C-alpha positions as CSV (number, residue, x, y, z in Angstrom):
1,X,-6.4,5.1,13.6
2,X,-5.4,5.4,17.2
3,X,-2.1,4.2,18.5
4,X,-2.0,0.6,19.5
5,X,-1.4,-0.2,23.2
6,X,1.9,-2.0,24.0
7,X,0.3,-5.2,25.3
8,X,-1.9,-5.4,22.2
9,X,1.2,-4.9,20.0
10,X,2.8,-7.9,21.7
11,X,-0.3,-10.0,21.0
12,X,-0.2,-8.9,17.3
13,X,3.4,-10.0,17.0
14,X,2.3,-13.5,18.0
15,X,-0.3,-13.6,15.2
16,X,-4.1,-13.7,15.3
17,X,-6.6,-16.3,14.3
18,X,-7.6,-14.1,11.4
19,X,-6.0,-11.1,9.8
20,X,-7.1,-7.6,10.7
21,X,-6.4,-6.4,7.2
22,X,-6.5,-8.8,4.3
23,X,-5.6,-7.4,1.0
24,X,-7.1,-9.3,-2.0
25,X,-5.8,-8.5,-5.5
26,X,-8.6,-9.7,-7.8
27,X,-6.7,-9.2,-11.0
28,X,-3.4,-8.0,-12.4
29,X,-5.2,-6.4,-15.4
30,X,-5.1,-2.6,-15.4
31,X,-5.9,0.2,-17.8
32,X,-2.9,2.2,-16.5
33,X,0.8,1.6,-16.1
34,X,1.8,3.5,-13.0
35,X,5.6,3.8,-12.6
36,X,5.6,2.7,-9.0
37,X,3.1,-0.2,-9.2
38,X,3.9,-2.7,-6.5
39,X,2.6,-5.7,-8.4
40,X,3.8,-4.7,-11.9
41,X,0.2,-4.8,-13.0
42,X,-1.1,-4.5,-16.6
43,X,-2.0,-7.8,-18.1
44,X,-4.5,-10.3,-16.7
45,X,-3.2,-13.7,-15.5
46,X,-5.2,-16.5,-17.2
47,X,-5.0,-18.5,-14.0
48,X,-7.1,-16.0,-12.0
49,X,-9.5,-17.5,-9.5
50,X,-12.9,-18.1,-11.0
51,X,-16.1,-16.4,-9.8
52,X,-17.1,-19.5,-7.9
53,X,-13.7,-19.8,-6.3
54,X,-13.9,-16.2,-5.2
55,X,-17.3,-16.7,-3.7
56,X,-16.1,-19.8,-1.8
57,X,-13.2,-17.6,-0.5
58,X,-15.7,-15.0,0.7
59,X,-17.7,-17.7,2.5
60,X,-14.5,-18.7,4.3
61,X,-13.8,-15.1,5.2
62,X,-17.3,-15.0,6.8
63,X,-16.6,-18.2,8.8
64,X,-13.3,-16.8,10.0
65,X,-15.0,-13.5,11.0
66,X,-12.8,-11.4,8.9
67,X,-14.5,-8.0,9.2
68,X,-13.4,-6.6,5.9
69,X,-11.1,-7.2,2.9
70,X,-9.2,-4.6,1.0
71,X,-9.7,-5.4,-2.7
72,X,-7.2,-4.1,-5.2
73,X,-5.2,-5.1,-8.2
74,X,-4.4,-4.1,-10.9
75,X,-7.6,-2.3,-11.4
76,X,-10.3,-4.5,-9.8
77,X,-13.2,-2.9,-11.6
78,X,-12.0,-4.2,-15.0
79,X,-12.8,-7.7,-13.9
80,X,-16.2,-8.6,-15.4
81,X,-17.6,-10.1,-12.1
82,X,-16.2,-7.4,-9.8
83,X,-19.6,-5.8,-8.9
84,X,-21.1,-9.3,-8.5
85,X,-18.4,-10.3,-6.0
86,X,-18.7,-7.0,-4.1
87,X,-22.5,-7.6,-3.7
88,X,-21.9,-11.2,-2.6
89,X,-19.4,-10.1,0.0
90,X,-21.5,-7.3,1.5
91,X,-24.6,-9.5,1.4
92,X,-22.6,-12.0,3.6
93,X,-21.5,-9.2,6.0
94,X,-17.9,-9.2,4.8
95,X,-17.0,-5.6,4.5
96,X,-15.2,-4.4,1.3
97,X,-12.8,-1.6,0.8
98,X,-11.7,-1.4,-2.8
99,X,-9.0,0.7,-4.4
100,X,-9.6,2.1,-7.8
101,X,-8.1,4.7,-10.2
102,X,-11.7,6.0,-10.6
103,X,-12.0,5.6,-14.4
104,X,-15.1,3.3,-14.1
105,X,-16.8,5.3,-11.4
106,X,-19.8,6.8,-13.1
107,X,-22.5,9.0,-11.6
108,X,-24.9,6.1,-11.6
109,X,-22.3,3.7,-10.1
110,X,-21.5,6.3,-7.4
111,X,-25.1,6.5,-6.4
112,X,-25.3,2.7,-6.1
113,X,-22.1,2.6,-4.0
114,X,-23.4,5.3,-1.7
115,X,-26.5,3.3,-1.0
116,X,-24.5,0.0,-0.2
117,X,-23.6,-0.9,3.4
118,X,-20.3,-2.5,4.5
119,X,-18.5,-0.7,1.6
120,X,-15.7,1.7,1.4
121,X,-14.1,3.2,-1.7
122,X,-10.5,4.4,-2.1
123,X,-9.4,6.6,-5.0
124,X,-5.7,6.6,-5.9
125,X,-4.2,10.0,-6.3
126,X,-0.4,10.6,-6.2
127,X,-0.2,14.3,-6.8
128,X,-2.3,17.3,-5.6
129,X,-1.8,18.7,-9.0
130,X,-2.1,17.1,-12.4
131,X,1.6,17.8,-13.2
132,X,2.8,15.7,-10.2
133,X,0.1,13.0,-10.3
134,X,0.1,12.4,-14.0
135,X,3.9,12.0,-14.2
136,X,3.5,8.9,-12.0
137,X,0.0,7.6,-12.9
138,X,-0.5,8.8,-16.5
139,X,-2.0,11.6,-18.6
140,X,-5.5,12.5,-17.5
141,X,-5.5,10.4,-14.4
142,X,-5.7,13.4,-12.0
143,X,-8.9,14.7,-13.7
144,X,-10.5,11.3,-13.7
145,X,-9.7,10.7,-10.0
146,X,-11.2,14.1,-9.1
147,X,-14.2,13.4,-11.3
148,X,-14.8,10.1,-9.4
149,X,-14.4,11.9,-6.1
150,X,-17.0,14.4,-7.2
151,X,-19.5,11.8,-8.2
152,X,-19.1,10.0,-4.9
153,X,-19.4,13.2,-2.9
154,X,-22.5,14.3,-4.8
155,X,-24.1,10.8,-4.2
156,X,-23.6,11.3,-0.4
157,X,-20.8,8.6,-0.1
158,X,-19.4,8.9,3.4
159,X,-15.7,8.6,4.3
160,X,-14.4,8.0,0.8
161,X,-10.6,7.5,1.0
162,X,-8.0,9.3,-1.0
163,X,-4.9,7.0,-1.2
164,X,-1.6,8.7,-1.7
165,X,1.8,7.0,-2.1
166,X,4.3,9.4,-0.7
167,X,7.1,10.5,-3.0
168,X,9.7,13.2,-3.0
169,X,7.5,15.1,-5.6
170,X,4.3,15.1,-3.6
171,X,5.6,15.4,0.0
172,X,5.5,19.2,-0.3
173,X,1.8,18.9,-1.2
174,X,0.5,17.3,2.0
175,X,-1.6,20.4,2.9
176,X,-3.0,20.5,-0.6
177,X,-3.9,16.7,-0.3
178,X,-5.7,17.4,3.0
179,X,-7.6,20.3,1.3
180,X,-8.7,18.0,-1.5
181,X,-9.9,15.4,1.0
182,X,-11.9,18.1,2.9
183,X,-13.4,19.4,-0.3
184,X,-14.8,16.0,-1.2
185,X,-15.8,15.0,2.3
186,X,-13.1,12.3,2.1
187,X,-10.4,11.0,4.4
188,X,-6.7,11.0,3.5
189,X,-4.7,7.8,3.5
190,X,-0.9,8.0,3.1
191,X,1.2,5.0,2.1
192,X,4.9,4.6,2.0
193,X,6.6,4.1,-1.3
194,X,8.2,0.6,-1.4
195,X,10.8,-0.5,-3.9
196,X,8.7,-3.5,-5.1
197,X,7.4,-4.3,-8.6
198,X,7.9,-1.5,-11.0
199,X,8.6,0.7,-7.9
200,X,12.0,-1.0,-7.7
201,X,13.0,0.8,-10.9
202,X,11.8,4.2,-9.8
203,X,12.4,4.1,-6.0
204,X,15.8,5.7,-6.2
205,X,14.3,8.7,-7.9
206,X,11.0,8.9,-6.1
207,X,11.5,7.9,-2.5
208,X,11.4,10.9,-0.1
209,X,14.7,12.6,0.8
210,X,15.8,12.6,4.5
211,X,14.6,16.2,5.1
212,X,11.2,15.2,3.6
213,X,11.0,12.2,5.9
214,X,11.2,14.6,8.8
215,X,8.7,17.0,7.2
216,X,6.3,14.0,6.8
217,X,6.8,12.9,10.4
218,X,6.1,16.4,11.8
219,X,3.1,16.7,9.5
220,X,1.7,13.3,10.8
221,X,2.3,14.3,14.4
222,X,0.2,17.4,13.8
223,X,-2.5,15.8,11.6
224,X,-2.2,12.1,12.1
225,X,-5.4,11.4,14.1
226,X,-7.4,12.4,11.0
227,X,-5.1,10.6,8.5
228,X,-4.9,6.9,7.9
229,X,-1.4,5.3,7.6
230,X,-1.8,1.7,8.6
231,X,1.7,0.3,9.2
232,X,3.4,2.4,6.6
233,X,5.5,4.8,8.6
234,X,6.4,3.1,11.9
235,X,10.1,3.6,10.9
236,X,9.6,7.3,11.4
237,X,8.7,6.8,15.1
238,X,12.5,6.7,15.7
239,X,12.3,10.5,15.5
240,X,10.7,10.4,18.9
241,X,6.9,10.3,19.5
242,X,5.1,7.2,18.2
243,X,2.8,7.9,15.3
244,X,-0.9,6.9,15.2
245,X,-1.4,3.5,13.6
246,X,0.2,0.1,13.8
247,X,3.8,0.6,14.9
248,X,5.2,-2.7,13.9
249,X,5.6,-4.8,10.8
250,X,2.3,-6.7,10.6
251,X,3.4,-9.2,7.8
252,X,2.0,-12.6,8.5
253,X,0.9,-11.5,11.9
254,X,-2.1,-9.2,11.3
255,X,-1.9,-8.6,7.5
256,X,-1.4,-10.6,4.4
257,X,-2.2,-10.6,0.7
258,X,-4.1,-13.0,-1.6
259,X,-3.1,-12.5,-5.2
260,X,-5.3,-13.2,-8.3
261,X,-4.3,-16.8,-8.7
262,X,-4.8,-17.6,-4.9
263,X,-1.2,-17.3,-3.7
264,X,-0.9,-16.0,-0.2
265,X,1.9,-13.6,0.7
266,X,2.9,-12.4,4.1
267,X,2.8,-8.7,3.1
268,X,1.0,-6.7,0.4
269,X,4.3,-5.0,-0.3
270,X,6.4,-8.2,-0.7
271,X,5.0,-10.1,-3.6
272,X,7.9,-12.4,-4.0
273,X,8.5,-16.2,-3.7
274,X,10.5,-15.6,-0.5
275,X,7.3,-14.4,1.2
276,X,4.8,-16.8,-0.4
277,X,3.1,-18.9,2.3
278,X,0.8,-21.1,0.2
279,X,-2.2,-21.1,-2.0
280,X,-6.0,-21.1,-1.3
281,X,-6.8,-23.6,-4.0
282,X,-7.4,-26.9,-2.2
283,X,-7.6,-26.6,1.5
284,X,-8.6,-22.9,1.5
285,X,-7.2,-19.8,3.2
286,X,-7.5,-20.6,6.9
287,X,-4.8,-23.5,7.0
288,X,-2.4,-21.2,5.2
289,X,-2.9,-18.3,7.6
290,X,-2.9,-20.5,10.7
291,X,-0.4,-23.3,9.9
292,X,2.0,-22.2,7.1
293,X,5.7,-22.6,7.8
294,X,6.4,-19.0,6.8
295,X,3.8,-17.4,9.0
296,X,4.9,-19.5,11.9
297,X,8.4,-18.3,11.4
298,X,7.3,-14.6,11.2
299,X,5.3,-15.0,14.4
300,X,8.2,-16.3,16.4
301,X,10.6,-14.0,18.3
302,X,12.6,-12.0,15.7
303,X,16.2,-11.0,15.9
304,X,16.7,-7.3,15.4
305,X,20.3,-7.7,14.4
306,X,22.4,-4.6,14.7
307,X,19.3,-2.5,15.2
308,X,18.9,-3.9,18.8
309,X,21.8,-1.7,19.8
310,X,20.0,1.4,18.7
311,X,18.1,3.6,21.2
312,X,15.2,3.9,18.7
313,X,14.7,0.1,18.2
314,X,11.7,-0.2,20.4
315,X,10.1,2.6,18.3
316,X,10.9,1.6,14.8
317,X,11.5,-2.2,15.2
318,X,14.1,-2.1,12.5
319,X,11.8,-0.8,9.8
320,X,10.1,-2.3,6.8
321,X,10.8,-5.9,5.8
322,X,9.8,-5.3,2.1
323,X,11.9,-2.1,1.8
324,X,14.9,-4.0,3.1
325,X,14.4,-7.0,0.9
326,X,13.8,-5.3,-2.4
327,X,16.9,-3.0,-1.9
328,X,19.0,-6.1,-1.3
329,X,19.6,-5.4,2.4
330,X,19.5,-8.0,5.2
331,X,16.1,-8.5,6.9
332,X,17.7,-8.1,10.4
333,X,19.5,-4.9,9.5
334,X,18.4,-1.2,9.4
335,X,15.7,0.1,7.1
336,X,17.2,1.8,3.9
337,X,15.4,5.0,5.0
338,X,16.5,4.7,8.7
339,X,16.0,8.2,10.1
340,X,19.0,7.7,12.4
341,X,21.3,7.5,9.4
342,X,22.1,3.8,9.9
343,X,20.5,2.6,6.6
344,X,23.0,1.0,4.3
345,X,23.4,1.9,0.7
346,X,21.1,-0.4,-1.3
347,X,22.9,-3.4,-2.8
348,X,23.9,-3.3,-6.5
349,X,22.2,-6.7,-7.0
350,X,18.6,-6.7,-5.8
351,X,15.9,-9.4,-5.8
352,X,13.7,-9.2,-8.9
353,X,9.9,-9.5,-8.7
354,X,8.7,-13.1,-9.0
355,X,6.1,-12.1,-11.6
356,X,5.8,-9.1,-14.0
357,X,2.4,-8.5,-15.6
358,X,3.4,-5.1,-17.1
359,X,1.9,-4.2,-20.4
360,X,4.2,-5.3,-23.2
361,X,3.5,-2.3,-25.5
362,X,2.5,1.3,-25.3
363,X,-0.4,2.1,-23.0
364,X,-3.0,4.8,-23.3
365,X,-2.3,7.5,-20.6
366,X,1.3,6.2,-20.3
367,X,3.0,8.3,-17.6
368,X,6.0,10.4,-18.4
369,X,7.9,10.9,-15.1
370,X,9.0,14.3,-14.0
371,X,12.7,15.0,-13.6
372,X,12.8,17.9,-11.2
373,X,16.2,17.4,-9.8
374,X,19.3,18.0,-11.9
375,X,21.8,16.5,-9.5
376,X,22.1,14.1,-6.6
377,X,23.6,15.3,-3.4
378,X,26.9,13.8,-2.5
379,X,26.0,13.4,1.1
380,X,22.7,13.0,2.9
381,X,23.4,16.1,5.0
382,X,23.6,18.1,1.8
383,X,20.1,17.2,0.7
384,X,17.7,20.1,0.5
385,X,14.2,19.9,-1.0
386,X,15.1,22.9,-3.1
387,X,18.6,21.9,-4.2
388,X,19.0,21.4,-7.9
389,X,15.6,22.6,-9.0
390,X,15.4,24.3,-12.3
391,X,14.5,27.9,-12.0
């Protein structure tokens, strides 16, 4: 993704008639229990939109000229009508990019996907080795993800995406991730770890250390034109050069999320009542997007608070709304991972997810998180990627 021109950024801040990127979580059901899951997925919500309601929503996307939707979950492929809905969308020229853990991608399914237009597949992988990946996503998930990538590559699928949530355990593996992407003729997509959902419980142990933030920034400057980031890392632009991608918070302006029961949220990373704009049941999606009180508020001029006095404000715009909210910090204050060192210590009392669909009992492939660091540095300046590692 190329860097967005300043005038276009100003237009984005005012909101568009339709979102550029609409994330649609079809179900909260999931066969895994990833420790950083934004939506605390696991169990299906019985109030899910029906097949007919989903098709009516796709019809509305077509009328609004939404070019593609990013379908996720949960694990969207466990929904019985998933493939039917994908076919309906692409038949109506609504492009689909769906995210999956790869467990249900068979050789036959990969061949069908490769022959379908307006379709993009994104395989989740959070470690370039099984040790790192499976500690977050669960036993055997690394092998299943690579198997799915192999099926898709063998079928001739073009531009398959490998989606990586950046953590302090996998930041040292960026080159290895790129090598995996090249091996399977895929494109790498890096996403910031947000302290939302179950990720709120693990963020303190998993979010990249300050030195790793700089390593990530330098790596993106060198490789960014060939790596997708969306609006994940605009806070890193405070280091100097603006990164490729959307260098502003797009919440309610150019992005939003529709959840399995039709609730519309300003940001895919902020599934909380504070950022709920409405529901598609009834009048549909367009009135929520164009007229909701929340989205109107987000599209009005925003106060940067104390950040406006920082020389880097025009680059980082104060950072990520979701990261601040779920660490209990004020929305008009610095990002908790502010690279200028202005980020406040996360509050002791933090907002809790509005919903939790986590499995209530043991889950097959349950992840067992790695504990590589034996101590926490007393000061940020003491942090070293090798400090405290067991020999």
